[in-house]
C-alpha positions in Angstrom: -58.5 -40.4 31.7 -55.2 -39.4 33.4 -53.3 -42.0 32.0 -54.6 -43.2 29.0 -55.1 -39.7 27.2 -51.9 -37.8 26.4 -50.9 -34.9 24.5 -50.4 -36.5 20.9 -47.4 -33.9 20.8 -43.9 -35.1 22.7 -42.3 -32.1 24.9 -45.4 -31.1 26.1 -45.5 -29.7 29.9 -48.7 -30.6 32.0 -49.9 -31.0 35.4 -49.9 -34.9 36.2 -50.2 -36.5 39.8 -49.0 -38.1 41.6 -50.4 -41.9 42.2 -51.1 -41.2 45.3 -53.4 -38.1 44.8 -55.3 -39.4 41.8 -57.9 -40.9 43.9 -58.6 -37.6 45.2 -59.1 -36.5 41.5 -62.5 -35.9 40.4 -64.3 -36.4 37.1 -67.1 -33.9 36.6 -69.6 -33.6 33.3 -68.9 -30.2 31.4 -71.8 -29.0 29.7 -71.8 -25.1 27.8 -73.7 -24.0 25.1 -71.5 -24.9 22.0 -70.3 -27.9 23.9 -70.7 -31.3 26.2 -68.1 -33.7 27.9 -66.3 -34.2 31.1 -63.2 -32.3 32.9 -61.3 -34.1 35.8 -60.5 -32.0 38.5 -57.2 -32.0 40.8 -57.5 -32.6 44.6 -57.2 -28.5 45.1 -59.8 -28.0 42.7 -57.4 -27.4 39.9 -58.6 -27.7 36.2 -56.4 -31.2 34.9 -58.1 -32.0 31.4 -61.2 -31.5 29.2 -62.4 -33.5 27.3 -64.9 -32.0 24.3 -67.5 -32.4 22.4 -68.2 -29.7 20.6 -69.7 -30.8 16.8 -72.6 -32.7 19.0 -71.8 -35.9 17.1 -71.2 -37.2 20.8 -67.3 -37.8 20.5 -64.2 -36.1 21.9 -63.4 -33.5 18.9 -60.9 -31.5 22.1 -58.2 -33.0 24.2 -57.3 -29.9 26.4 -54.2 -30.2 28.9 -53.7 -27.6 32.0 -50.7 -26.5 33.9 -51.1 -24.9 37.1 -55.4 -24.5 36.3 -53.8 -22.7 32.8 -54.6 -24.4 29.2 -51.4 -25.1 28.1 -52.7 -27.4 25.0 -55.1 -29.1 22.7 -55.1 -31.8 20.3 -58.2 -30.9 17.6 -59.8 -33.1 15.5 -61.0 -30.7 13.1 -63.3 -32.5 10.5 -64.6 -34.5 13.3 -63.1 -37.9 11.5 -62.0 -39.5 15.0 -58.2 -38.4 14.4 -56.8 -35.6 15.7 -55.4 -32.7 12.9 -54.5 -30.2 14.8 -52.1 -29.3 17.7 -51.8 -26.0 19.6 -49.6 -25.0 22.4 -51.7 -22.1 24.3 -51.3 -19.4 27.8 -47.5 -20.4 29.5 -47.7 -23.0 26.7 -46.2 -21.0 24.1 -48.3 -20.3 20.6 -47.9 -22.7 17.9 -50.8 -24.1 15.9 -49.4 -27.2 14.2 -51.6 -28.8 11.3 -51.1 -32.5 10.6 -53.2 -32.8 7.2 -52.6 -37.0 7.0 -53.3 -37.5 10.3 -50.1 -39.7 11.1 -49.8 -37.6 14.7 -46.5 -35.4 12.9 -46.9 -31.6 12.2 -46.6 -31.2 8.6 -46.9 -27.5 8.5 -47.1 -24.4 10.7 -50.5 -22.5 10.3 -48.6 -20.1 13.6 -45.5 -20.9 15.1 -43.1 -17.5 16.7 -39.4 -16.5 16.0 -39.1 -17.9 19.7 -40.7 -21.2 18.7 -39.5 -21.9 15.4 -36.2 -21.5 17.1 -36.8 -24.3 19.6 -38.4 -26.9 16.9 -35.0 -26.0 15.0 -33.2 -27.4 17.9 -35.7 -30.4 18.4 -35.2 -31.2 15.0 -31.1 -31.3 15.3 -31.3 -33.6 18.2 -33.6 -35.8 16.6 -31.4 -35.7 13.1 -35.2 -35.6 12.1 -35.5 -34.0 8.6 -39.3 -34.3 8.8 -39.9 -32.2 11.8 -36.9 -29.8 10.5 -39.3 -29.3 7.1 -41.4 -27.7 9.3 -39.8 -24.3 9.8 -37.7 -24.3 6.5 -38.6 -21.7 3.7 -40.9 -23.3 1.0 -41.7 -22.6 -3.2 -45.5 -22.0 -1.5 -43.8 -19.7 1.2 -41.9 -17.8 -1.2 -44.9 -17.3 -3.9 -46.6 -15.8 -1.0 -43.9 -13.4 -0.2 -43.5 -12.5 -3.6 -39.8 -13.5 -4.0 -37.7 -12.0 -7.0 -37.0 -15.3 -9.0 -33.4 -15.2 -8.5 -33.4 -15.1 -4.9 -35.9 -17.3 -4.9 -33.9 -19.9 -6.4 -30.7 -19.1 -3.9 -33.0 -19.5 -1.0 -34.7 -22.9 -2.2 -31.6 -24.5 -3.4 -30.3 -23.6 0.8 -32.9 -25.3 2.4 -32.8 -28.6 -0.2 -33.1 -31.8 1.0 -32.6 -31.7 4.7 -32.0 -35.1 5.0 -29.2 -35.0 3.2 -27.6 -32.3 5.1 -28.9 -32.8 8.0 -26.3 -35.6 7.3 -23.5 -33.6 7.6 -24.0 -31.9 10.6 -22.2 -33.1 13.8 -24.9 -35.1 16.2 -25.4 -32.9 19.2 -24.8 -34.0 22.4 -27.4 -36.6 24.2 -29.9 -35.0 26.6 -29.3 -31.2 24.8 -32.4 -28.9 25.8 -34.0 -26.0 24.3 -32.8 -23.1 26.7 -33.9 -20.1 24.7 -33.7 -17.7 21.6 -31.1 -15.2 21.1 -31.3 -12.4 18.5 -31.3 -8.8 17.6 -34.6 -6.6 16.9 -35.7 -7.9 13.9 -35.3 -5.6 10.3 -37.7 -4.8 7.7 -37.1 -4.9 4.6 -39.4 -2.3 2.1 -40.9 -3.7 -0.9 -39.4 -1.0 -3.4 -35.9 -2.7 -2.3 -37.1 -5.4 -5.8 -36.7 -7.9 -3.7 -40.2 -9.2 -3.0 -43.6 -7.5 -4.2 -44.5 -7.2 -0.4 -42.6 -5.7 2.8 -40.3 -8.6 4.4 -39.7 -8.8 8.4 -36.5 -10.6 8.6 -34.4 -11.5 11.9 -30.2 -11.3 11.0 -28.0 -13.7 12.3 -29.9 -15.9 15.5 -29.2 -18.0 17.8 -30.7 -21.1 19.8 -29.3 -21.3 23.4 -29.1 -24.9 24.7 -28.3 -26.6 27.5 -25.7 -30.1 27.3 -25.4 -32.2 30.7 -25.0 -28.5 32.5 -22.6 -27.2 29.8 -24.2 -24.2 27.5 -24.1 -24.0 24.3 -25.1 -22.6 21.1 -26.9 -24.0 17.8 -26.6 -21.0 14.9 -30.4 -20.7 13.7 -29.3 -18.2 11.2 -32.2 -15.9 9.2 -36.1 -16.1 10.0 -38.9 -14.6 8.1 -42.7 -13.5 8.3 -44.3 -16.0 6.5 -48.3 -15.1 7.1 -48.4 -15.7 10.7 -45.3 -18.3 11.3 -41.4 -18.1 11.2 -39.5 -19.9 8.7 -35.6 -20.7 8.0 -33.9 -19.6 4.9 -31.1 -21.9 6.1 -30.4 -25.2 7.9 -29.5 -24.7 11.4 -25.5 -25.9 12.7 -24.6 -26.3 16.6 -21.6 -24.3 17.2 -19.2 -26.6 18.2 -15.4 -27.2 18.5 -13.5 -24.2 17.0 -17.0 -23.0 15.3 -17.2 -19.8 17.2 -18.4 -16.9 15.0 -21.3 -16.9 14.2 -22.4 -16.3 10.5 -23.7 -13.0 10.0 -26.6 -12.0 7.8 -28.6 -14.4 5.5 -29.7 -14.7 1.8 -32.4 -11.7 2.3 -30.5 -9.5 4.2 -27.2 -9.6 1.4 -26.9 -6.2 -1.1 -29.2 -6.7 -4.1 -26.5 -6.4 -6.7 -22.9 -7.5 -6.7 -22.2 -4.2 -7.4 -24.2 -2.9 -4.6 -21.2 -2.4 -1.3 -23.2 -2.3 1.6 -21.5 1.2 2.9 -21.2 2.7 6.3 -22.5 6.5 7.1 -18.9 8.9 7.2 -16.4 5.3 6.8 -13.6 5.7 5.2 -12.4 4.1 1.9 -10.2 2.8 4.6 -12.6 1.3 7.2 -15.2 0.2 4.3 -12.7 -2.5 3.5 -12.1 -3.8 6.5 -15.7 -3.3 7.2 -16.1 -5.7 4.3 -13.5 -7.9 4.8 -15.1 -8.8 8.3 -17.7 -9.1 6.9 -16.5 -12.4 4.2 -14.8 -13.8 7.0 -18.2 -13.8 9.1 -18.9 -15.8 6.7 -16.9 -18.1 6.2 -15.7 -19.1 9.4 -14.0 -22.6 9.2 -16.0 -25.9 9.5 -15.6 -28.2 12.1 -13.6 -30.0 10.7 -10.8 -27.8 9.6 -7.1 -27.9 10.4 -5.3 -26.9 13.3 -3.5 -25.0 10.2 -6.9 -23.0 8.5 -8.1 -22.1 12.2 -5.3 -20.1 12.8 -4.8 -18.5 9.6 -9.0 -17.5 10.2 -8.1 -16.2 13.2 -4.8 -14.7 12.5 -6.8 -12.6 10.1 -9.6 -12.0 12.0 -7.9 -10.1 14.5 -5.9 -8.1 12.0 -8.9 -6.8 10.5 -10.6 -6.4 14.0 -7.2 -4.5 15.3 -7.6 -2.7 11.6 -10.5 -1.6 12.6 -10.0 -0.5 16.4 -7.1 1.8 15.0 -9.1 3.3 11.4 -12.6 4.0 13.0 -12.8 8.4 13.3 -14.1 8.4 16.5 -13.0 7.2 19.8 -16.3 5.4 20.7 -15.8 3.4 17.9 -12.2 3.0 18.7 -13.3 1.9 22.2 -15.9 -0.6 20.1 -13.8 -2.2 18.0 -11.3 -2.5 20.3 -13.3 -4.6 23.1 -14.3 -6.9 20.7 -11.1 -7.6 20.1 -9.8 -8.4 23.2 -12.7 -10.4 24.0 -12.5 -12.2 21.1 -9.2 -12.9 22.0 -9.6 -14.2 25.4 -12.2 -16.5 24.7 -10.1 -18.1 21.9 -7.5 -18.4 24.9 -9.5 -19.5 27.2 -11.6 -22.8 24.4 -8.0 -23.2 23.8 -9.2 -22.7 19.9 -6.2 -20.7 18.8 -2.6 -21.0 20.7 -1.1 -17.9 19.3 -4.1 -15.8 21.3 -2.4 -15.1 24.4 0.9 -13.6 22.8 -1.5 -11.1 21.0 -3.8 -10.1 23.2 -0.6 -9.1 25.3 0.4 -7.3 22.7 -2.3 -5.6 22.3 -2.2 -4.9 25.7 0.9 -3.4 25.1 0.3 -0.9 21.9 -2.9 0.5 23.8 -0.6 1.5 26.8 1.8 3.2 24.4 -1.1 5.2 22.7 -2.9 6.2 26.3 -1.9 4.3 29.5 -5.1 6.4 31.5 -7.7 6.0 28.7 -10.6 3.2 29.7 -9.6 0.0 27.2 -6.2 -0.2 29.1 -7.2 -1.7 32.9 -9.7 -3.6 30.1 -7.6 -5.5 28.4 -5.4 -6.1 31.3 -7.9 -7.5 33.4 -8.7 -9.4 30.4 -5.4 -10.5 29.6 -4.9 -11.5 33.4 -8.1 -13.5 33.1 -6.4 -15.3 29.9 -3.1 -15.9 30.9 -5.1 -17.6 34.8 -7.0 -19.5 32.4 -4.3 -21.1 30.5 -1.7 -22.2 33.2 -4.7 -24.3 34.9 -5.5 -25.2 31.6 -1.6 -26.4 31.2 -0.9 -27.2 34.9 -1.0 -31.3 35.7 0.3 -31.3 38.5 -0.8 -29.8 41.9 2.0 -27.7 42.7 1.5 -26.0 39.4 -1.8 -25.6 40.2 -1.6 -24.1 43.6 1.2 -21.6 41.8 -0.9 -21.0 39.0 -3.3 -20.0 42.0 -1.0 -17.8 43.9 -0.2 -15.6 40.6 -4.1 -15.2 40.0 -4.6 -13.6 42.9 -1.0 -11.7 43.3 -2.9 -10.3 39.7 -6.0 -9.4 41.2 -4.7 -7.6 44.4 -2.1 -5.2 42.2 -4.9 -4.9 39.6 -7.4 -3.5 41.7 -4.7 -1.5 43.9 -4.3 -0.3 40.5 -6.9 0.7 39.1 -9.7 1.0 41.5 -12.1 2.8 39.5 -11.9 0.9 36.6 -15.6 -1.3 34.9 -13.8 -4.4 35.9 -12.7 -4.1 39.4 -15.8 -4.8 41.4 -15.8 -8.4 39.5 -12.5 -8.5 40.3 -12.6 -8.3 44.2 -15.4 -10.3 43.8 -13.2 -13.5 42.4 -10.6 -13.1 45.1 -13.4 -13.5 48.0 -14.6 -15.7 46.3 -11.1 -17.8 45.8 -10.3 -17.2 49.8 -14.1 -19.3 50.7 -13.3 -22.0 48.5 -10.1 -22.7 49.9 -12.0 -22.1 53.5 -9.5 -19.0 54.5 -13.1 -17.1 55.7 -11.7 -14.7 57.0 -9.9 -13.3 54.0 -13.2 -14.1 52.2 -15.1 -11.9 54.2 -12.3 -9.0 54.1 -13.1 -8.6 50.3 -16.5 -9.3 50.5 -17.0 -5.7 53.0 -14.5 -3.9 50.8 -16.5 -4.6 47.8 -19.5 -4.5 49.7 -18.8 -0.7 51.2 -17.3 0.5 47.8 -18.8 -1.1 45.2 -22.2 -1.5 46.9 -24.8 0.0 44.0 -22.8 -3.3 41.5 -24.1 -6.7 40.7 -20.5 -7.8 42.5 -21.5 -5.5 45.7 -25.0 -6.8 46.0 -23.2 -11.1 45.9 -20.6 -9.4 48.1 -23.4 -8.0 50.7 -25.3 -11.3 50.0 -22.2 -13.7 50.5 -21.6 -11.8 54.3 -25.2 -12.7 55.0 -24.6 -15.9 54.6 -21.4 -16.8 56.2 -22.6 -15.5 59.4 -26.1 -16.7 59.0 -25.9 -19.4 62.4 -28.4 -19.0 65.1 -30.3 -16.3 63.3 -33.7 -15.7 61.7 -33.5 -16.4 57.4 -37.1 -15.3 55.2 -36.2 -16.2 51.5 -39.8 -15.1 50.0 -40.4 -15.0 46.2 -42.6 -16.4 43.3 -43.4 -20.1 42.6 -43.8 -21.8 39.9 -47.5 -21.7 40.3 -47.0 -18.5 40.5 -48.0 -17.8 43.7 -45.9 -16.1 46.9 -44.2 -17.9 48.9 -42.5 -17.5 52.3 -40.0 -19.3 54.7 -41.1 -18.1 57.7 -44.5 -19.4 57.0 -43.0 -22.5 57.5 -42.8 -21.3 61.7 -43.0 -24.4 63.5 -41.3 -26.5 61.2 -37.7 -27.6 60.3 -37.5 -26.0 57.0 -34.4 -26.9 54.6 -34.0 -24.2 51.5 -32.1 -25.4 48.2 -30.5 -23.0 46.3 -30.5 -26.0 43.1 -30.5 -25.6 38.8 -31.6 -28.2 36.5 -27.9 -28.3 34.7 -26.7 -28.7 38.4 -25.4 -32.6 38.0 -25.2 -32.9 41.7 -28.4 -31.4 42.3 -29.6 -34.1 40.2 -27.0 -37.2 42.3 -28.0 -36.0 45.8 -32.2 -35.4 45.2 -33.5 -39.7 45.4 -31.4 -39.0 49.4 -33.2 -35.9 49.5 -36.7 -37.3 49.1 -36.0 -39.8 51.1 -35.3 -38.0 54.2 -38.8 -35.6 53.2 -40.9 -39.0 53.0 -38.9 -40.2 56.6 -39.2 -37.1 58.1 -42.5 -34.9 56.5 -45.4 -36.8 58.8 -42.6 -34.4 62.1 -42.6 -32.2 60.9 -39.9 -31.9 57.6 -40.5 -29.5 54.8 -38.1 -28.8 52.0 -38.6 -25.6 49.9 -36.7 -25.3 47.0 -34.7 -22.2 45.2 -34.1 -22.4 41.0 -31.3 -20.8 39.7 -31.6 -21.3 35.9 -31.3 -18.8 34.3 -34.7 -19.2 32.8 -37.6 -21.4 33.6 -37.7 -23.2 30.5 -36.8 -26.5 31.4 -37.7 -26.7 35.6 -41.5 -27.6 35.3 -40.7 -30.7 33.0 -37.9 -31.4 35.2 -39.6 -31.3 38.1 -42.6 -33.6 37.1 -39.9 -36.4 35.8 -38.0 -36.3 39.2 -41.5 -36.1 40.9 -40.6 -33.0 43.1 -43.0 -32.3 45.4 -41.8 -29.3 48.0 -42.8 -25.5 46.6 -40.4 -24.6 44.4 -39.8 -20.5 43.9 -37.5 -18.9 40.7 -36.5 -15.3 39.3 -35.0 -15.0 35.8 -31.5 -14.6 36.0 -29.7 -18.0 37.4 -27.3 -16.9 39.8 -26.5 -13.0 39.4 -30.7 -13.5 40.5 -31.8 -11.6 43.4 -32.8 -14.7 45.3 -29.0 -15.4 44.3 -27.5 -12.4 45.1 -29.8 -12.5 48.5 -26.6 -14.9 50.1 -24.6 -14.7 48.0 -25.1 -18.4 46.7 -21.4 -19.5 44.8 -22.0 -23.3 43.7 -25.0 -25.6 44.1 -26.4 -27.5 45.7 -26.5 -25.0 48.6 -28.4 -26.0 51.4 -29.8 -23.6 54.6 -31.5 -26.0 57.1 -33.8 -23.7 59.7 -34.9 -24.6 62.7 -38.7 -24.9 63.8 -38.2 -21.0 64.9 -37.2 -19.9 61.9 -33.0 -19.5 63.4 -30.5 -20.8 60.8 -28.6 -24.4 62.1 -26.2 -24.3 59.5 -25.9 -22.3 56.3 -23.8 -25.6 54.3 -25.6 -28.3 55.3 -24.6 -31.8 53.5 -27.0 -34.9 53.2 -24.7 -36.8 55.5 -25.7 -33.2 57.9 -29.4 -34.0 57.4 -29.1 -36.9 58.8 -27.6 -36.6 61.5 -29.2 -33.2 62.6 -33.4 -34.1 61.6 -34.0 -36.7 64.2 -32.4 -34.1 66.4 -34.8 -31.2 65.6 -37.4 -33.1 65.5 -37.7 -35.1 67.9 -41.0 -37.3 68.5 -43.5 -34.2 67.9 -45.8 -34.9 65.3 -46.6 -31.3 63.5 -49.6 -30.0 61.8 -49.8 -30.2 58.1 -47.2 -28.3 56.0 -48.5 -24.6 54.8 
């Protein structure tokens, strides 16, 4: 039952016992008022599978799969002909309800699917180059009729999603192993029926993105506009990865465009000059250069867009609006320097700093631009430095710039982060005393900032040897796990993430040590630092990780990471039987030497 029956749809995360645990599982009769069948129960009493006959014909018509005792997926034979025609994701597995009308094992349409899950299906379709899967989340003529979309708008919508196979072929392939991480968007909007676009209200997301992981590097996929059709969300355009120089997200969508070309999208209180600039920005954001655009075309685009943002930052009526547009310009120029997308971006950033210093040297925007300018200069100098001496010089200038910035602007919003950069740079260079100096200053003067909390944790980590450490949190199985519950055993606390390549590379050797020494009292507790838990269960299952794993959202900025100011992954802390830290920077080589010493020949009881 555990091996033969598997979810019909790919990518389902469900509990699959290790081979050694299968013999401890039990098959039991499952009988109720409306069903009969079997259930598979794990060695700890948790539900693993249920196979049910719900219409009394002595044939299984529901195959149910569980994760941590909770049902996450169900295949259904709704017409009782022996073939699956529905697939449902449930509870922590999601909310999708897919229909397979021709019973060929592929979802043809969605009875229910959330906006988040629609973005996930779209990413999966791009990854597989699967036009059929993509079609299931694209708006159709049936959808437009159901919504009562106005004829001219309907024609535009259907044209935008026509022939998905041809459109997919024009999109650059995504990197192998790319995984959907999460959905990113602003709040949904409501287009009222009296707008003339449809006979009823339309619930719409404007410019949505999917955040993906490609071998440890984060990326973006432009999902675009989504509209709710019944209990399903549909795309009004073909999704596309944002790669290379394509750094701008297309704003709006067909549904959220003005009802007629003659009607401008006015901003309340905007002057004619301001409105003109806003319209120009909207046009530019809707015409970002293609992936294969020439360097000259990309430069012209970024130059024009920067001109418009600069104009907005100087034309806006209020100081808060000028500050807002100024920050957008500065952040955009900084990103362009760091990505190398536009060679002139650094010069434009320098010019903006000069301009702001002249306008009002005491304005908060001045330290904001100065910090990003020095950050951009450092990024560029490191990228072009080919020799070790040049790299060392770039680092030296960077540290001096940071110290000068902190001294000049002790109360600026970026000062805590600048101090953190100084501390970490010294720690990576093995100048531990200098690192402690900056961490101490940061933790004392900026205690309530995220950087201050990380610095306090880093001080604890650097002084851990010979002291007790308690790490506690919720596991992926939603239970509380505490490191001091392992007292009497030698414990290794491993901070890791699915995107961390060294973590994956070292995992087989770590598992071998675990298998060798566990019977003598060696235990491991994992602390996962992915931004969210979505990719973690599948990773743990595929890599057969058997020790407890803690997780809290936030990644390297989560409470679990801040507790010790974790800088890099993997970080491994070795704790002896008394709960005292042996080393806070343990390596695999250290483990091979230390474990025999710490464990001796004594065999202890089972792990907690």
